[in-house]
C-alpha positions as CSV (number, residue, x, y, z in Angstrom):
1,S,98.6,121.7,118.3
2,A,96.8,119.3,116.2
3,A,93.5,121.2,116.6
4,G,94.9,124.5,115.6
5,S,96.6,123.1,112.9
6,W,93.2,121.3,111.9
7,V,91.4,124.8,112.5
8,T,94.2,126.8,110.1
9,A,93.4,124.0,107.7
10,I,89.7,124.0,107.6
11,E,90.1,128.0,107.2
12,C,92.1,127.5,104.5
13,M,89.6,124.8,102.7
14,E,86.9,127.5,103.4
15,R,88.4,130.1,101.7
16,N,89.4,128.1,98.5
17,R,86.0,126.3,98.5
18,E,85.4,127.2,94.8
19,H,88.4,125.4,93.8
20,L,88.0,122.2,95.8
21,H,85.8,119.0,96.0
22,V,84.9,119.0,99.9
23,I,83.9,115.1,101.3
24,R,83.5,115.4,104.8
25,Y,85.3,111.9,106.5
26,E,81.9,111.0,108.1
27,T,79.9,111.2,105.2
28,L,82.1,108.7,103.4
29,V,81.9,106.3,105.6
30,E,78.4,106.8,106.2
31,D,77.7,106.5,102.2
32,P,80.7,105.7,100.2
33,G,79.3,105.2,96.8
34,A,78.0,108.2,96.9
35,C,80.7,110.2,97.9
36,L,83.0,108.4,95.3
37,D,80.3,109.1,92.6
38,S,80.5,112.5,93.4
39,L,84.3,112.7,93.7
40,G,84.6,111.0,90.2
41,A,81.9,113.3,88.5
42,Y,84.2,116.4,90.0
43,L,87.1,114.8,88.3
44,G,85.8,113.6,85.3
45,V,86.7,109.9,85.7
46,A,84.8,106.5,85.9
47,P,84.0,106.1,90.0
48,R,84.1,102.4,89.6
49,G,88.0,103.0,89.7
50,F,87.8,103.8,93.3
51,R,87.9,101.1,96.0
52,A,84.9,102.0,98.6
53,G,86.8,99.0,100.9
54,F,89.8,101.1,101.9
55,V,87.0,103.0,104.1
56,R,87.1,101.9,107.7
57,Q,83.9,102.6,109.6
58,D,85.1,101.7,112.9
59,R,87.7,105.1,112.6
60,V,84.6,107.8,113.2
61,G,84.9,108.9,116.8
62,K,88.0,106.8,117.7
63,H,90.0,110.0,118.6
64,K,88.0,110.7,121.6
65,Q,89.4,106.9,122.9
66,G,92.9,108.2,123.4
67,M,92.6,111.6,124.7
68,S,91.9,112.0,128.4
69,E,88.7,114.7,129.3
70,D,91.3,117.3,129.6
71,D,92.7,116.8,126.7
72,Q,89.5,116.6,124.9
73,A,88.7,120.3,126.9
74,I,91.6,121.3,125.2
75,V,90.7,120.9,122.0
76,V,87.0,122.2,122.4
77,R,88.4,125.4,123.4
78,V,91.0,126.0,120.6
79,A,88.6,124.6,118.2
80,G,84.9,124.4,119.3
81,E,83.6,127.3,117.1
82,T,85.1,125.6,114.2
83,M,83.7,122.4,115.2
84,R,80.2,123.7,116.1
85,R,79.9,125.6,112.7
86,L,80.9,122.3,110.9
87,G,78.3,120.3,113.1
88,Y,80.9,118.4,115.4
89,L,79.7,119.6,118.3
């Protein structure tokens, strides 16, 4: 059900993209300074007020550690099309 909810959330985000500032978590982890600068510009606030230290780089890909191969296959069956479109597969 989590995979289905994720797909629903992504589809909602895509439909409303012109009203959102989208930050991909993996990009935030790879380059928090640039992401937070971009967010600050979008919000019209000084980005130095954001704390980049809250970003935990050890979380990317961690979901696979707690999932069996069968669980991962279910996620791909449910969300694979969306995951491929966004570059996760």
